[in-house]
mmCIF file of the C-alpha atoms, coordinates in Angstrom:
data_MODEL
# 
_entry.id   MODEL 
# 
loop_
_atom_site.group_PDB 
_atom_site.id 
_atom_site.type_symbol 
_atom_site.label_atom_id 
_atom_site.label_alt_id 
_atom_site.label_comp_id 
_atom_site.label_asym_id 
_atom_site.label_entity_id 
_atom_site.label_seq_id 
_atom_site.pdbx_PDB_ins_code 
_atom_site.Cartn_x 
_atom_site.Cartn_y 
_atom_site.Cartn_z 
_atom_site.occupancy 
_atom_site.B_iso_or_equiv 
_atom_site.pdbx_formal_charge 
_atom_site.auth_seq_id 
_atom_site.auth_comp_id 
_atom_site.auth_asym_id 
_atom_site.auth_atom_id 
_atom_site.pdbx_PDB_model_num 
ATOM 1   C CA . THR A 1 1   ? 9.256   14.104 13.552  1.00 0.00 ? 1   THR A CA 1 
ATOM 2   C CA . ASP A 1 2   ? 8.960   10.356 13.644  1.00 0.00 ? 2   ASP A CA 1 
ATOM 3   C CA . ALA A 1 3   ? 8.501   9.147  10.059  1.00 0.00 ? 3   ALA A CA 1 
ATOM 4   C CA . MET A 1 4   ? 6.255   6.269  11.097  1.00 0.00 ? 4   MET A CA 1 
ATOM 5   C CA . THR A 1 5   ? 3.969   8.644  13.004  1.00 0.00 ? 5   THR A CA 1 
ATOM 6   C CA . VAL A 1 6   ? 3.778   10.842 9.912   1.00 0.00 ? 6   VAL A CA 1 
ATOM 7   C CA . SER A 1 7   ? 2.797   7.862  7.739   1.00 0.00 ? 7   SER A CA 1 
ATOM 8   C CA . THR A 1 8   ? 0.278   6.600  10.281  1.00 0.00 ? 8   THR A CA 1 
ATOM 9   C CA . THR A 1 9   ? -1.337  10.049 10.452  1.00 0.00 ? 9   THR A CA 1 
ATOM 10  C CA . ALA A 1 10  ? -1.701  10.239 6.656   1.00 0.00 ? 10  ALA A CA 1 
ATOM 11  C CA . ALA A 1 11  ? -3.046  6.682  6.362   1.00 0.00 ? 11  ALA A CA 1 
ATOM 12  C CA . ASN A 1 12  ? -5.553  7.226  9.175   1.00 0.00 ? 12  ASN A CA 1 
ATOM 13  C CA . TRP A 1 13  ? -6.829  10.325 7.368   1.00 0.00 ? 13  TRP A CA 1 
ATOM 14  C CA . ALA A 1 14  ? -7.436  8.238  4.208   1.00 0.00 ? 14  ALA A CA 1 
ATOM 15  C CA . LEU A 1 15  ? -9.198  5.539  6.214   1.00 0.00 ? 15  LEU A CA 1 
ATOM 16  C CA . LYS A 1 16  ? -11.482 8.069  7.893   1.00 0.00 ? 16  LYS A CA 1 
ATOM 17  C CA . ASP A 1 17  ? -12.110 10.056 4.715   1.00 0.00 ? 17  ASP A CA 1 
ATOM 18  C CA . GLY A 1 18  ? -12.790 6.841  2.782   1.00 0.00 ? 18  GLY A CA 1 
ATOM 19  C CA . GLY A 1 19  ? -15.297 5.538  5.309   1.00 0.00 ? 19  GLY A CA 1 
ATOM 20  C CA . GLY A 1 20  ? -12.898 2.781  6.330   1.00 0.00 ? 20  GLY A CA 1 
ATOM 21  C CA . LYS A 1 21  ? -12.701 1.362  2.810   1.00 0.00 ? 21  LYS A CA 1 
ATOM 22  C CA . PRO A 1 22  ? -10.464 3.607  0.693   1.00 0.00 ? 22  PRO A CA 1 
ATOM 23  C CA . GLY A 1 23  ? -8.901  2.328  -2.506  1.00 0.00 ? 23  GLY A CA 1 
ATOM 24  C CA . VAL A 1 24  ? -5.366  3.685  -2.251  1.00 0.00 ? 24  VAL A CA 1 
ATOM 25  C CA . VAL A 1 25  ? -2.441  4.166  -4.602  1.00 0.00 ? 25  VAL A CA 1 
ATOM 26  C CA . ILE A 1 26  ? 0.831   4.709  -2.718  1.00 0.00 ? 26  ILE A CA 1 
ATOM 27  C CA . PHE A 1 27  ? 3.691   6.683  -4.280  1.00 0.00 ? 27  PHE A CA 1 
ATOM 28  C CA . THR A 1 28  ? 7.277   6.221  -3.101  1.00 0.00 ? 28  THR A CA 1 
ATOM 29  C CA . ASP A 1 29  ? 10.890  6.280  -4.270  1.00 0.00 ? 29  ASP A CA 1 
ATOM 30  C CA . SER A 1 30  ? 13.022  3.192  -3.570  1.00 0.00 ? 30  SER A CA 1 
ATOM 31  C CA . THR A 1 31  ? 16.163  5.311  -3.924  1.00 0.00 ? 31  THR A CA 1 
ATOM 32  C CA . TYR A 1 32  ? 15.648  6.280  -0.281  1.00 0.00 ? 32  TYR A CA 1 
ATOM 33  C CA . THR A 1 33  ? 15.306  3.794  2.567   1.00 0.00 ? 33  THR A CA 1 
ATOM 34  C CA . ILE A 1 34  ? 13.160  6.214  4.568   1.00 0.00 ? 34  ILE A CA 1 
ATOM 35  C CA . ALA A 1 35  ? 10.745  6.521  1.625   1.00 0.00 ? 35  ALA A CA 1 
ATOM 36  C CA . ILE A 1 36  ? 10.296  2.745  1.449   1.00 0.00 ? 36  ILE A CA 1 
ATOM 37  C CA . LEU A 1 37  ? 9.784   2.539  5.217   1.00 0.00 ? 37  LEU A CA 1 
ATOM 38  C CA . LYS A 1 38  ? 7.197   5.342  5.134   1.00 0.00 ? 38  LYS A CA 1 
ATOM 39  C CA . ALA A 1 39  ? 5.341   3.741  2.214   1.00 0.00 ? 39  ALA A CA 1 
ATOM 40  C CA . ALA A 1 40  ? 5.387   0.343  3.920   1.00 0.00 ? 40  ALA A CA 1 
ATOM 41  C CA . LYS A 1 41  ? 3.823   1.928  7.016   1.00 0.00 ? 41  LYS A CA 1 
ATOM 42  C CA . LEU A 1 42  ? 1.158   3.590  4.841   1.00 0.00 ? 42  LEU A CA 1 
ATOM 43  C CA . LYS A 1 43  ? 0.336   0.189  3.337   1.00 0.00 ? 43  LYS A CA 1 
ATOM 44  C CA . GLU A 1 44  ? 0.316   -1.557 6.716   1.00 0.00 ? 44  GLU A CA 1 
ATOM 45  C CA . VAL A 1 45  ? -2.075  0.966  8.288   1.00 0.00 ? 45  VAL A CA 1 
ATOM 46  C CA . ILE A 1 46  ? -4.417  1.074  5.272   1.00 0.00 ? 46  ILE A CA 1 
ATOM 47  C CA . GLU A 1 47  ? -4.709  -2.706 5.075   1.00 0.00 ? 47  GLU A CA 1 
ATOM 48  C CA . ALA A 1 48  ? -5.035  -3.145 8.857   1.00 0.00 ? 48  ALA A CA 1 
ATOM 49  C CA . GLY A 1 49  ? -7.835  -0.561 8.847   1.00 0.00 ? 49  GLY A CA 1 
ATOM 50  C CA . GLY A 1 50  ? -9.851  -2.335 6.125   1.00 0.00 ? 50  GLY A CA 1 
ATOM 51  C CA . GLY A 1 51  ? -8.745  -0.315 3.123   1.00 0.00 ? 51  GLY A CA 1 
ATOM 52  C CA . THR A 1 52  ? -7.275  -1.649 -0.096  1.00 0.00 ? 52  THR A CA 1 
ATOM 53  C CA . VAL A 1 53  ? -3.911  -0.767 -1.590  1.00 0.00 ? 53  VAL A CA 1 
ATOM 54  C CA . LEU A 1 54  ? -4.646  -0.838 -5.296  1.00 0.00 ? 54  LEU A CA 1 
ATOM 55  C CA . GLN A 1 55  ? -1.074  -0.196 -6.355  1.00 0.00 ? 55  GLN A CA 1 
ATOM 56  C CA . TRP A 1 56  ? 2.359   0.611  -4.944  1.00 0.00 ? 56  TRP A CA 1 
ATOM 57  C CA . VAL A 1 57  ? 4.081   2.994  -7.356  1.00 0.00 ? 57  VAL A CA 1 
ATOM 58  C CA . ASP A 1 58  ? 7.853   3.294  -7.134  1.00 0.00 ? 58  ASP A CA 1 
ATOM 59  C CA . THR A 1 59  ? 8.923   6.315  -9.146  1.00 0.00 ? 59  THR A CA 1 
ATOM 60  C CA . PRO A 1 60  ? 11.867  8.638  -8.558  1.00 0.00 ? 60  PRO A CA 1 
ATOM 61  C CA . ILE A 1 61  ? 10.837  11.791 -6.749  1.00 0.00 ? 61  ILE A CA 1 
ATOM 62  C CA . ALA A 1 62  ? 13.386  13.716 -8.850  1.00 0.00 ? 62  ALA A CA 1 
ATOM 63  C CA . GLU A 1 63  ? 11.453  12.768 -12.001 1.00 0.00 ? 63  GLU A CA 1 
ATOM 64  C CA . THR A 1 64  ? 7.926   13.600 -10.851 1.00 0.00 ? 64  THR A CA 1 
ATOM 65  C CA . SER A 1 65  ? 7.614   16.523 -13.266 1.00 0.00 ? 65  SER A CA 1 
ATOM 66  C CA . THR A 1 66  ? 7.879   14.188 -16.265 1.00 0.00 ? 66  THR A CA 1 
ATOM 67  C CA . ARG A 1 67  ? 6.435   10.964 -14.871 1.00 0.00 ? 67  ARG A CA 1 
ATOM 68  C CA . MET A 1 68  ? 3.350   11.948 -12.880 1.00 0.00 ? 68  MET A CA 1 
ATOM 69  C CA . GLY A 1 69  ? 1.204   13.180 -15.773 1.00 0.00 ? 69  GLY A CA 1 
ATOM 70  C CA . PRO A 1 70  ? 1.312   9.994  -17.846 1.00 0.00 ? 70  PRO A CA 1 
ATOM 71  C CA . LEU A 1 71  ? 1.333   7.837  -14.721 1.00 0.00 ? 71  LEU A CA 1 
ATOM 72  C CA . THR A 1 72  ? -1.831  9.516  -13.432 1.00 0.00 ? 72  THR A CA 1 
ATOM 73  C CA . THR A 1 73  ? -3.610  8.890  -16.719 1.00 0.00 ? 73  THR A CA 1 
ATOM 74  C CA . THR A 1 74  ? -2.591  5.225  -16.649 1.00 0.00 ? 74  THR A CA 1 
ATOM 75  C CA . LEU A 1 75  ? -3.722  4.822  -13.036 1.00 0.00 ? 75  LEU A CA 1 
ATOM 76  C CA . LEU A 1 76  ? -7.119  6.344  -13.859 1.00 0.00 ? 76  LEU A CA 1 
ATOM 77  C CA . GLN A 1 77  ? -7.521  3.917  -16.762 1.00 0.00 ? 77  GLN A CA 1 
ATOM 78  C CA . THR A 1 78  ? -6.400  0.960  -14.647 1.00 0.00 ? 78  THR A CA 1 
ATOM 79  C CA . HIS A 1 79  ? -8.329  1.576  -11.436 1.00 0.00 ? 79  HIS A CA 1 
ATOM 80  C CA . GLY A 1 80  ? -11.176 3.917  -12.378 1.00 0.00 ? 80  GLY A CA 1 
ATOM 81  C CA . ALA A 1 81  ? -13.583 4.689  -9.527  1.00 0.00 ? 81  ALA A CA 1 
ATOM 82  C CA . LYS A 1 82  ? -11.895 2.157  -7.210  1.00 0.00 ? 82  LYS A CA 1 
ATOM 83  C CA . TRP A 1 83  ? -9.048  4.693  -6.846  1.00 0.00 ? 83  TRP A CA 1 
ATOM 84  C CA . THR A 1 84  ? -10.382 6.927  -4.080  1.00 0.00 ? 84  THR A CA 1 
ATOM 85  C CA . HIS A 1 85  ? -7.167  8.141  -2.412  1.00 0.00 ? 85  HIS A CA 1 
ATOM 86  C CA . SER A 1 86  ? -3.522  8.785  -3.235  1.00 0.00 ? 86  SER A CA 1 
ATOM 87  C CA . LEU A 1 87  ? -0.899  8.685  -0.500  1.00 0.00 ? 87  LEU A CA 1 
ATOM 88  C CA . ALA A 1 88  ? 2.684   9.738  -1.125  1.00 0.00 ? 88  ALA A CA 1 
ATOM 89  C CA . ILE A 1 89  ? 5.839   10.092 0.924   1.00 0.00 ? 89  ILE A CA 1 
ATOM 90  C CA . ASN A 1 90  ? 6.178   13.729 -0.175  1.00 0.00 ? 90  ASN A CA 1 
ATOM 91  C CA . ASP A 1 91  ? 4.031   16.536 -1.629  1.00 0.00 ? 91  ASP A CA 1 
ATOM 92  C CA . LEU A 1 92  ? 6.111   16.658 -4.827  1.00 0.00 ? 92  LEU A CA 1 
ATOM 93  C CA . TYR A 1 93  ? 4.160   13.738 -6.300  1.00 0.00 ? 93  TYR A CA 1 
ATOM 94  C CA . PHE A 1 94  ? 1.028   15.880 -6.266  1.00 0.00 ? 94  PHE A CA 1 
ATOM 95  C CA . ASP A 1 95  ? 2.653   18.929 -7.857  1.00 0.00 ? 95  ASP A CA 1 
ATOM 96  C CA . PHE A 1 96  ? 2.150   17.357 -11.283 1.00 0.00 ? 96  PHE A CA 1 
ATOM 97  C CA . MET A 1 97  ? -1.044  15.251 -10.994 1.00 0.00 ? 97  MET A CA 1 
ATOM 98  C CA . GLY A 1 98  ? -3.633  18.009 -11.304 1.00 0.00 ? 98  GLY A CA 1 
ATOM 99  C CA . PRO A 1 99  ? -3.408  18.675 -15.050 1.00 0.00 ? 99  PRO A CA 1 
ATOM 100 C CA . SER A 1 100 ? -3.914  14.991 -15.900 1.00 0.00 ? 100 SER A CA 1 
ATOM 101 C CA . LEU A 1 101 ? -6.814  14.689 -13.480 1.00 0.00 ? 101 LEU A CA 1 
ATOM 102 C CA . ALA A 1 102 ? -8.394  17.856 -14.896 1.00 0.00 ? 102 ALA A CA 1 
ATOM 103 C CA . ALA A 1 103 ? -7.913  16.601 -18.474 1.00 0.00 ? 103 ALA A CA 1 
ATOM 104 C CA . ALA A 1 104 ? -9.763  13.415 -17.479 1.00 0.00 ? 104 ALA A CA 1 
ATOM 105 C CA . GLY A 1 105 ? -12.663 15.502 -16.156 1.00 0.00 ? 105 GLY A CA 1 
ATOM 106 C CA . VAL A 1 106 ? -11.894 14.903 -12.475 1.00 0.00 ? 106 VAL A CA 1 
ATOM 107 C CA . ALA A 1 107 ? -12.889 17.849 -10.269 1.00 0.00 ? 107 ALA A CA 1 
ATOM 108 C CA . GLY A 1 108 ? -10.290 19.237 -7.865  1.00 0.00 ? 108 GLY A CA 1 
ATOM 109 C CA . ASP A 1 109 ? -12.254 18.080 -4.819  1.00 0.00 ? 109 ASP A CA 1 
ATOM 110 C CA . ALA A 1 110 ? -13.248 14.678 -6.202  1.00 0.00 ? 110 ALA A CA 1 
ATOM 111 C CA . ASN A 1 111 ? -11.640 11.259 -5.901  1.00 0.00 ? 111 ASN A CA 1 
ATOM 112 C CA . PRO A 1 112 ? -8.855  10.363 -5.957  1.00 0.00 ? 112 PRO A CA 1 
ATOM 113 C CA . LYS A 1 113 ? -8.131  12.627 -2.995  1.00 0.00 ? 113 LYS A CA 1 
ATOM 114 C CA . ALA A 1 114 ? -4.459  13.181 -2.257  1.00 0.00 ? 114 ALA A CA 1 
ATOM 115 C CA . GLY A 1 115 ? -2.671  13.130 1.080   1.00 0.00 ? 115 GLY A CA 1 
ATOM 116 C CA . SER A 1 116 ? 1.035   13.453 1.710   1.00 0.00 ? 116 SER A CA 1 
ATOM 117 C CA . ALA A 1 117 ? 2.985   11.731 4.464   1.00 0.00 ? 117 ALA A CA 1 
ATOM 118 C CA . GLY A 1 118 ? 5.479   14.493 4.970   1.00 0.00 ? 118 GLY A CA 1 
ATOM 119 C CA . ASP A 1 119 ? 6.599   17.832 3.663   1.00 0.00 ? 119 ASP A CA 1 
ATOM 120 C CA . GLY A 1 120 ? 4.053   20.621 3.970   1.00 0.00 ? 120 GLY A CA 1 
ATOM 121 C CA . SER A 1 121 ? 5.251   22.673 1.020   1.00 0.00 ? 121 SER A CA 1 
ATOM 122 C CA . GLU A 1 122 ? 3.686   26.032 0.220   1.00 0.00 ? 122 GLU A CA 1 
ATOM 123 C CA . ALA A 1 123 ? 2.479   24.582 -3.111  1.00 0.00 ? 123 ALA A CA 1 
ATOM 124 C CA . ALA A 1 124 ? 0.666   21.849 -1.180  1.00 0.00 ? 124 ALA A CA 1 
ATOM 125 C CA . PHE A 1 125 ? -0.868  24.431 1.163   1.00 0.00 ? 125 PHE A CA 1 
ATOM 126 C CA . GLN A 1 126 ? -2.132  26.340 -1.897  1.00 0.00 ? 126 GLN A CA 1 
ATOM 127 C CA . ARG A 1 127 ? -3.700  23.186 -3.383  1.00 0.00 ? 127 ARG A CA 1 
ATOM 128 C CA . ILE A 1 128 ? -5.332  22.380 -0.037  1.00 0.00 ? 128 ILE A CA 1 
ATOM 129 C CA . ARG A 1 129 ? -6.636  25.950 0.425   1.00 0.00 ? 129 ARG A CA 1 
ATOM 130 C CA . ALA A 1 130 ? -8.123  25.914 -3.084  1.00 0.00 ? 130 ALA A CA 1 
ATOM 131 C CA . ASN A 1 131 ? -9.469  22.340 -2.726  1.00 0.00 ? 131 ASN A CA 1 
ATOM 132 C CA . GLU A 1 132 ? -7.625  21.498 -5.938  1.00 0.00 ? 132 GLU A CA 1 
ATOM 133 C CA . TYR A 1 133 ? -6.191  17.976 -6.179  1.00 0.00 ? 133 TYR A CA 1 
ATOM 134 C CA . GLN A 1 134 ? -4.819  17.694 -2.641  1.00 0.00 ? 134 GLN A CA 1 
ATOM 135 C CA . ALA A 1 135 ? -6.824  17.356 0.565   1.00 0.00 ? 135 ALA A CA 1 
ATOM 136 C CA . VAL A 1 136 ? -4.139  17.087 3.276   1.00 0.00 ? 136 VAL A CA 1 
ATOM 137 C CA . THR A 1 137 ? -0.451  17.050 4.026   1.00 0.00 ? 137 THR A CA 1 
ATOM 138 C CA . VAL A 1 138 ? 1.288   15.932 7.184   1.00 0.00 ? 138 VAL A CA 1 
ATOM 139 C CA . ALA A 1 139 ? 3.529   18.924 7.602   1.00 0.00 ? 139 ALA A CA 1 
ATOM 140 C CA . GLU A 1 140 ? 6.862   19.235 9.297   1.00 0.00 ? 140 GLU A CA 1 
ATOM 141 C CA . PRO A 1 141 ? 6.790   22.031 11.903  1.00 0.00 ? 141 PRO A CA 1 
ATOM 142 C CA . LEU A 1 142 ? 9.821   23.806 10.437  1.00 0.00 ? 142 LEU A CA 1 
ATOM 143 C CA . ASN A 1 143 ? 9.836   26.840 12.737  1.00 0.00 ? 143 ASN A CA 1 
ATOM 144 C CA . LEU A 1 144 ? 9.797   24.601 15.792  1.00 0.00 ? 144 LEU A CA 1 
ATOM 145 C CA . GLN A 1 145 ? 12.499  22.396 14.284  1.00 0.00 ? 145 GLN A CA 1 
ATOM 146 C CA . GLY A 1 146 ? 14.668  25.456 13.650  1.00 0.00 ? 146 GLY A CA 1 
ATOM 147 C CA . TRP A 1 147 ? 14.490  26.425 17.319  1.00 0.00 ? 147 TRP A CA 1 
ATOM 148 C CA . GLN A 1 148 ? 15.110  22.817 18.288  1.00 0.00 ? 148 GLN A CA 1 
ATOM 149 C CA . LEU A 1 149 ? 18.244  22.811 16.131  1.00 0.00 ? 149 LEU A CA 1 
ATOM 150 C CA . VAL A 1 150 ? 19.516  25.906 17.950  1.00 0.00 ? 150 VAL A CA 1 
ATOM 151 C CA . ASP A 1 151 ? 18.811  24.226 21.288  1.00 0.00 ? 151 ASP A CA 1 
ATOM 152 C CA . GLU A 1 152 ? 20.571  21.001 20.252  1.00 0.00 ? 152 GLU A CA 1 
ATOM 153 C CA . LEU A 1 153 ? 23.621  22.933 18.990  1.00 0.00 ? 153 LEU A CA 1 
ATOM 154 C CA . ASN A 1 154 ? 23.795  24.841 22.275  1.00 0.00 ? 154 ASN A CA 1 
ATOM 155 C CA . ARG A 1 155 ? 23.611  21.542 24.151  1.00 0.00 ? 155 ARG A CA 1 
ATOM 156 C CA . ALA A 1 156 ? 26.397  20.034 22.035  1.00 0.00 ? 156 ALA A CA 1 
ATOM 157 C CA . ILE A 1 157 ? 28.649  23.085 22.448  1.00 0.00 ? 157 ILE A CA 1 
ATOM 158 C CA . SER A 1 158 ? 28.064  22.945 26.214  1.00 0.00 ? 158 SER A CA 1 
ATOM 159 C CA . GLY A 1 159 ? 28.915  19.234 26.318  1.00 0.00 ? 159 GLY A CA 1 
ATOM 160 C CA . GLN A 1 160 ? 25.357  18.215 27.193  1.00 0.00 ? 160 GLN A CA 1 
ATOM 161 C CA . ALA A 1 161 ? 23.499  15.215 25.785  1.00 0.00 ? 161 ALA A CA 1 
ATOM 162 C CA . CYS A 1 162 ? 20.918  15.562 23.026  1.00 0.00 ? 162 CYS A CA 1 
ATOM 163 C CA . SER A 1 163 ? 17.442  16.368 24.366  1.00 0.00 ? 163 SER A CA 1 
ATOM 164 C CA . GLY A 1 164 ? 15.799  13.449 22.570  1.00 0.00 ? 164 GLY A CA 1 
ATOM 165 C CA . TYR A 1 165 ? 12.770  15.629 21.824  1.00 0.00 ? 165 TYR A CA 1 
ATOM 166 C CA . ILE A 1 166 ? 10.715  14.566 18.806  1.00 0.00 ? 166 ILE A CA 1 
ATOM 167 C CA . THR A 1 167 ? 8.243   17.065 17.368  1.00 0.00 ? 167 THR A CA 1 
ATOM 168 C CA . SER A 1 168 ? 4.682   16.079 16.582  1.00 0.00 ? 168 SER A CA 1 
ATOM 169 C CA . PRO A 1 169 ? 3.615   16.281 12.947  1.00 0.00 ? 169 PRO A CA 1 
ATOM 170 C CA . ALA A 1 170 ? 0.603   18.377 11.957  1.00 0.00 ? 170 ALA A CA 1 
ATOM 171 C CA . LEU A 1 171 ? -2.224  17.104 9.754   1.00 0.00 ? 171 LEU A CA 1 
ATOM 172 C CA . VAL A 1 172 ? -2.890  20.156 7.590   1.00 0.00 ? 172 VAL A CA 1 
ATOM 173 C CA . THR A 1 173 ? -6.412  20.382 6.196   1.00 0.00 ? 173 THR A CA 1 
ATOM 174 C CA . GLN A 1 174 ? -8.344  23.097 4.410   1.00 0.00 ? 174 GLN A CA 1 
ATOM 175 C CA . GLU A 1 175 ? -10.281 23.792 7.609   1.00 0.00 ? 175 GLU A CA 1 
ATOM 176 C CA . GLY A 1 176 ? -7.065  24.056 9.622   1.00 0.00 ? 176 GLY A CA 1 
ATOM 177 C CA . LEU A 1 177 ? -5.505  26.473 7.156   1.00 0.00 ? 177 LEU A CA 1 
ATOM 178 C CA . LYS A 1 178 ? -8.598  28.668 7.210   1.00 0.00 ? 178 LYS A CA 1 
ATOM 179 C CA . ALA A 1 179 ? -8.685  28.646 11.014  1.00 0.00 ? 179 ALA A CA 1 
ATOM 180 C CA . SER A 1 180 ? -4.980  29.447 11.358  1.00 0.00 ? 180 SER A CA 1 
ATOM 181 C CA . GLY A 1 181 ? -4.976  32.269 8.831   1.00 0.00 ? 181 GLY A CA 1 
ATOM 182 C CA . ASP A 1 182 ? -1.223  31.683 8.482   1.00 0.00 ? 182 ASP A CA 1 
ATOM 183 C CA . SER A 1 183 ? 0.344   28.555 7.011   1.00 0.00 ? 183 SER A CA 1 
ATOM 184 C CA . ASN A 1 184 ? 3.720   29.557 8.441   1.00 0.00 ? 184 ASN A CA 1 
ATOM 185 C CA . GLN A 1 185 ? 2.737   28.271 11.879  1.00 0.00 ? 185 GLN A CA 1 
ATOM 186 C CA . PHE A 1 186 ? 3.093   24.734 10.590  1.00 0.00 ? 186 PHE A CA 1 
# 
């Protein structure tokens, strides 16, 4: 998928869900250039659409299990009700936010609503299905990408040029998961 399309899709969801005026915290990891580019696109789209980026949080994705709990508590204290949406470059950031939100008395379907610009992990699908601390993820269509990989390898072995095909990302919502009956299609 195109990383900028993935980020644009996630940011547009937050804008729509927030009535055009979401208060967003963006999570990224400056260790990776692609993460910074995706987060910058999230910020650009949110601000161009009339939303507010309350904070840009640069925290290592490899340390989310230890950092996200205390960080979530601090963000709640800092931004309060202005924090309506969280956007991250990967679902892993949301794997560890729920307990801190619950401890603060925040319901699983309340603000801040979480949306991920990339990944589509099974844990994220479970949170979305249960309406517990994540509303959407922009999933990578892994089955399609697997078949594309086979096609590209066959092309390379045969001396043909790369197809240049870029898959479209999928905005995975609770409604979409219910309608599909099978998260594996994403």
